[in-house]
C-alpha positions in Angstrom: -8.4 10.1 -14.3 -5.7 12.5 -15.1 -2.4 11.5 -16.8 0.5 11.9 -14.3 2.9 12.6 -17.1 0.9 15.6 -18.2 0.7 16.9 -14.7 4.4 16.8 -13.7 5.4 13.2 -14.5 8.1 11.7 -12.3 8.3 14.7 -10.0 4.6 14.7 -9.3 4.5 10.9 -8.7 7.5 11.2 -6.3 6.0 14.1 -4.4 2.7 12.3 -3.9 4.4 9.1 -2.8 6.8 10.9 -0.5 3.9 12.7 1.2 2.1 9.4 1.7 5.3 7.7 3.0 5.8 10.5 5.5 2.2 10.2 6.8 2.6 6.4 7.0 5.9 6.7 9.0 4.4 9.2 11.4 1.3 7.1 11.9 -1.0 10.0 11.0 -4.1 8.0 10.0 -6.1 11.1 8.9 -3.3 12.1 6.6 -2.9 8.6 5.3 -6.6 8.3 4.5 -6.6 11.8 2.9 -4.0 10.5 0.4 -6.3 8.0 -1.2 -8.4 8.9 -4.2 -12.2 8.3 -3.9 -11.8 5.8 -6.8 -8.8 4.1 -5.2 -8.4 0.4 -6.2 -6.3 -2.1 -4.3 -4.9 -5.3 -5.9 -4.0 -8.0 -3.4 -2.3 -11.1 -4.8 -2.2 -14.6 -3.3 -4.7 -17.1 -2.2 -6.1 -15.8 1.1 -9.3 -14.2 2.4 -8.3 -10.7 1.2 -6.9 -11.6 -2.2 -8.5 -9.9 -5.2 -9.4 -6.4 -6.5 -11.0 -4.0 -4.0 -12.5 -1.0 -5.8 -13.4 2.3 -4.1 -11.7 4.1 -1.2 -14.0 2.7 1.5 -13.8 -0.9 0.3 -10.0 -0.7 0.0 -9.6 0.9 3.4 -11.8 -1.8 5.0 -9.5 -4.5 3.5 -6.4 -2.6 4.7 -7.8 -2.5 8.2 -8.7 -6.1 8.0 -5.2 -7.0 6.9 -3.7 -5.1 9.8 -6.1 -6.8 12.3 -5.3 -10.3 10.9 -1.5 -9.8 10.8 -0.7 -7.3 13.5 1.0 -5.2 10.8 3.5 -2.7 12.0 5.6 -0.5 9.7 9.3 -0.6 10.6 10.8 1.4 7.8 10.2 3.0 4.4 13.1 1.5 2.6 12.7 3.5 -0.6 10.4 5.6 -2.7 10.8 5.3 -6.5 9.1 7.2 -9.2 8.7 7.2 -12.9 6.5 9.3 -15.2 3.5 7.0 -14.9 3.9 4.9 -11.7 5.8 4.9 -8.5 6.6 2.4 -5.8 7.2 2.3 -2.0 9.3 -0.4 -0.6 8.3 -1.0 3.0 9.7 -3.2 5.7 7.0 -4.4 8.1 6.6 -6.7 11.1 3.7 -9.1 10.8 2.5 -11.6 13.4 2.5 -11.5 17.1 5.2 -12.3 19.8 7.7 -15.0 18.9 5.8 -15.7 15.7 6.4 -12.2 14.3 8.4 -11.9 11.1 9.9 -9.0 9.2 9.0 -8.7 5.5 9.6 -6.4 2.7 6.7 -5.4 0.6 6.6 -3.5 -2.7 3.6 -1.3 -3.3 3.2 0.0 -6.8 1.0 3.0 -7.3 -0.7 5.1 -10.0 -1.5 8.7 -9.2 -4.6 10.8 -10.2 -5.5 14.3 -9.0 -2.4 14.2 -6.7 -3.8 11.2 -4.9 -3.1 7.5 -4.8 -5.4 6.0 -7.4 -4.4 2.4 -7.7 -2.0 0.0 -5.8 -0.6 -3.4 -6.5 0.9 -5.1 -3.5 3.9 -7.5 -4.1 5.1 -9.5 -1.1 8.5 -11.2 -0.9 6.9 -14.3 0.6 3.3 -14.6 -0.6 2.9 -18.0 1.0 3.6 -16.4 4.4 1.1 -13.7 3.8 -1.5 -16.2 2.8 -0.9 -18.2 6.0 -1.0 -15.0 8.2 -4.2 -13.7 6.6 -6.0 -17.0 6.5 -7.9 -19.0 3.9 -10.3 -17.5 1.3 
């Protein structure tokens, strides 16, 4: 895994995350998938069926798809993209749930970058109990 600081630091991290955020906002699934490193690892907190560490691009993408299916996830807005020399973050506002039960939540996704791709992500939800309820038990 390459060191983002050695490969442009904060500017490189910001560039990768802004490209990812733009693809996510446009709904371009091919561009979104292309932004993930083959060794991508997803860290989901909480106590639900998807909690845990999901290593490898295909495993992580399967969990992301399952999360979307279970929650009816819809991106409303990229609130901000932040970058430092080693990590960056995307704050996203999303709608989860269906119909009258739908709620809006802010989620913070913290990333590491390798080879100009998303290498690792930790997902932090403002209301983890809500996420656990929407996803369902482990």
